[in-house]
C-alpha positions in Angstrom: 8.1 62.9 -43.8 9.4 59.9 -45.6 7.2 60.5 -48.8 8.5 64.1 -49.0 12.1 62.8 -48.5 11.5 60.2 -51.3 9.9 62.7 -53.5 12.8 65.1 -53.0 15.3 62.2 -53.7 13.4 61.4 -57.0 13.4 65.0 -58.3 17.0 65.4 -57.5 17.8 62.1 -59.3 15.7 63.1 -62.3 17.5 66.5 -62.4 20.8 64.7 -62.2 19.8 62.5 -65.0 18.9 65.4 -67.2 22.2 67.1 -66.5 24.0 63.9 -67.5 22.0 63.4 -70.7 22.3 67.0 -71.8 26.2 66.7 -71.1 26.6 63.5 -72.9 24.3 64.5 -75.7 26.4 67.8 -76.3 29.7 65.8 -76.1 28.6 63.6 -78.7 27.6 66.5 -80.9 31.0 68.2 -80.5 32.8 65.0 -80.9 31.1 64.2 -84.4 32.0 67.8 -85.4 35.7 67.6 -84.6 36.6 69.0 -88.3 34.5 72.2 -87.7 36.1 72.8 -84.3 39.6 72.1 -85.6 39.0 74.7 -88.4 37.6 77.2 -85.9 40.5 76.9 -83.6 43.0 77.2 -86.6 41.1 80.5 -87.6 41.6 81.8 -84.1 45.2 80.9 -83.8 45.9 82.5 -87.2 43.6 85.5 -86.8 42.3 84.8 -90.1 38.6 84.4 -90.7 37.2 83.7 -94.1 34.8 81.4 -95.7 36.9 79.0 -97.9 36.4 75.6 -99.2 37.8 74.0 -96.1 35.5 75.8 -93.7 32.5 75.1 -95.8 33.5 71.2 -95.9 33.9 71.3 -92.2 30.3 72.4 -91.6 28.9 69.2 -93.6 29.1 66.8 -90.5 26.9 69.2 -88.5 23.7 68.2 -90.3 23.9 64.4 -89.3 25.0 65.2 -85.7 22.1 67.8 -85.4 19.6 65.2 -86.6 21.0 62.7 -84.0 20.9 65.2 -81.2 17.3 66.1 -82.1 16.4 62.4 -82.3 17.8 61.8 -78.6 16.2 65.0 -77.2 12.9 64.0 -78.9 12.9 60.7 -77.3 13.6 62.4 -74.0 10.5 64.6 -74.2 8.5 61.5 -75.2 9.9 59.0 -72.8 11.7 60.8 -70.2 14.4 58.2 -70.3 17.3 57.5 -72.8 20.4 55.6 -73.5 22.3 58.6 -74.9 25.0 56.5 -76.4 23.1 54.0 -78.1 20.2 56.4 -79.4 22.5 59.2 -80.6 24.8 57.0 -82.8 21.7 54.9 -84.0 20.1 58.2 -85.3 23.3 59.4 -86.7 23.9 56.3 -88.9 20.2 55.7 -89.9 19.6 59.4 -90.8 23.0 60.1 -92.1 22.3 60.5 -95.8 19.0 62.3 -95.7 20.5 64.7 -93.0 23.7 65.4 -95.1 21.5 65.9 -98.3 19.3 68.7 -96.8 22.2 70.2 -94.5 24.4 70.3 -97.8 21.7 72.5 -99.5 21.3 74.6 -96.3 25.1 75.2 -96.2 25.3 76.2 -99.9 22.3 78.5 -99.6 23.7 80.3 -96.4 27.0 80.5 -97.9 25.7 82.2 -101.1 23.5 84.4 -99.0 26.6 85.4 -96.8 28.7 86.3 -99.9 25.9 88.3 -101.3 25.5 90.2 -98.1 29.3 91.1 -97.8 29.0 92.2 -101.5 26.1 94.5 -100.9 27.7 95.9 -97.8 30.6 97.0 -99.8 28.7 98.6 -102.5 26.6 101.6 -101.3 24.4 101.5 -104.6 23.4 97.9 -103.9 23.1 98.2 -100.1 19.4 98.0 -100.1 19.4 94.7 -101.8 21.0 93.3 -98.6 17.6 92.5 -97.4 17.1 89.7 -100.1 19.9 87.5 -98.8 19.0 88.2 -95.1 15.4 87.0 -95.8 16.7 84.0 -97.6 18.8 83.1 -94.6 16.0 83.5 -92.0 13.9 81.3 -94.0 16.5 78.8 -94.5 17.0 78.7 -91.0 13.4 78.6 -90.0 12.9 75.6 -92.3 15.8 73.8 -90.9 14.0 73.9 -87.6 11.4 71.6 -89.1 13.4 69.5 -91.6 15.9 68.0 -89.2 13.4 67.1 -86.4 11.3 65.5 -88.9 14.0 63.5 -90.1 14.9 62.4 -86.7 11.4 61.2 -86.0 10.2 59.7 -89.1 11.4 57.6 -92.2 10.0 59.7 -95.2 10.8 60.5 -98.8 12.9 63.6 -99.1 10.1 65.3 -101.1 7.6 64.6 -98.3 10.1 65.7 -95.7 10.4 69.2 -97.4 6.7 69.4 -98.2 5.7 68.7 -94.6 8.5 71.1 -93.2 7.1 74.0 -95.3 3.5 73.3 -94.5 4.3 73.3 -90.8 6.4 76.3 -91.1 3.6 78.1 -92.5 0.9 76.5 -90.6 2.5 76.9 -87.2 4.7 80.1 -87.8 4.1 81.0 -84.3 6.0 78.0 -83.0 8.9 79.0 -85.2 8.8 82.5 -83.8 8.8 81.1 -80.2 11.7 78.7 -81.0 13.8 81.6 -82.4 12.9 83.7 -79.4 13.9 80.9 -77.0 17.3 80.4 -79.0 17.8 84.1 -78.8 17.1 84.2 -74.9 19.4 81.1 -74.4 22.1 82.8 -76.5 21.8 86.1 -74.3 22.1 84.1 -71.4 25.0 81.9 -72.4 26.9 85.0 -73.6 26.7 86.4 -70.0 28.1 83.1 -68.6 31.7 82.7 -68.4 33.4 79.3 -68.7 32.5 76.0 -70.2 28.8 75.7 -69.5 27.6 77.1 -72.7 29.8 74.8 -74.7 29.0 71.8 -72.7 25.1 72.2 -72.6 23.9 74.7 -75.2 23.3 72.5 -78.1 21.4 69.9 -76.1 19.2 72.4 -74.4 18.2 74.1 -77.7 17.5 70.7 -79.4 15.4 69.8 -76.6 13.4 73.1 -76.5 12.8 72.7 -80.3 11.5 69.1 -79.9 9.4 70.2 -76.9 7.7 72.8 -78.9 7.1 70.6 -81.9 5.4 67.7 -80.0 2.0 68.6 -81.4 3.4 68.6 -85.0 4.9 65.2 -84.6 1.6 63.8 -83.2 -0.2 65.3 -86.1 2.4 63.9 -88.6 2.3 60.6 -87.0 -1.6 60.3 -87.4 -1.1 61.3 -91.0 1.5 58.5 -91.7 0.1 55.9 -89.4 -1.9 54.0 -92.2 0.9 54.4 -94.7 4.0 52.7 -95.5 6.1 55.1 -93.7 7.9 54.3 -90.4 8.0 56.2 -87.2 11.2 56.4 -85.0 
């Protein structure tokens, strides 16, 4: 009886820890994206939604924040125990430049694709061309699911980060599809939930799922860089 009780207490303790880690990780993600949150709230108050320079600039901090959250959730999948504050801000600082570099490219590509979609939607003669920016947006988003997790885990040259991301996207396309499906299901669930739960937990949960699904990829990359000069986080 005592063993069952102890097991139940340990399970409850572990569950409570995960809730706290997800909550705190998500909080730091939001905290480091205050410019974006401020711009979104301003748009909601004014009722004017447009993709201007201020909006695009407010998106840039998301890259380093996303990498930091991937790093924290990746460590959680590996070790089952983390110091969220220490791990998040260390990863944020160490990976800032690489994350900002790739995220800036991502934002530019998605912004151009979004503008093209609007143009094609407003021109019936060009409507069939809409599929091109849509495909580019999907491919860019898919590649991001590999680029930023790899940055969060390994210290590599940027060309190697891109090369590995593209290689594993093509090699493990099923992982990408499962990840997209998981994110879509979570999005459906969160849209059905009223209140603060989606805001407080969604980013952490999504990053955890991505890092969990890509564990085999990380192990494969780690074997490849083990005897090189590259470092592993």
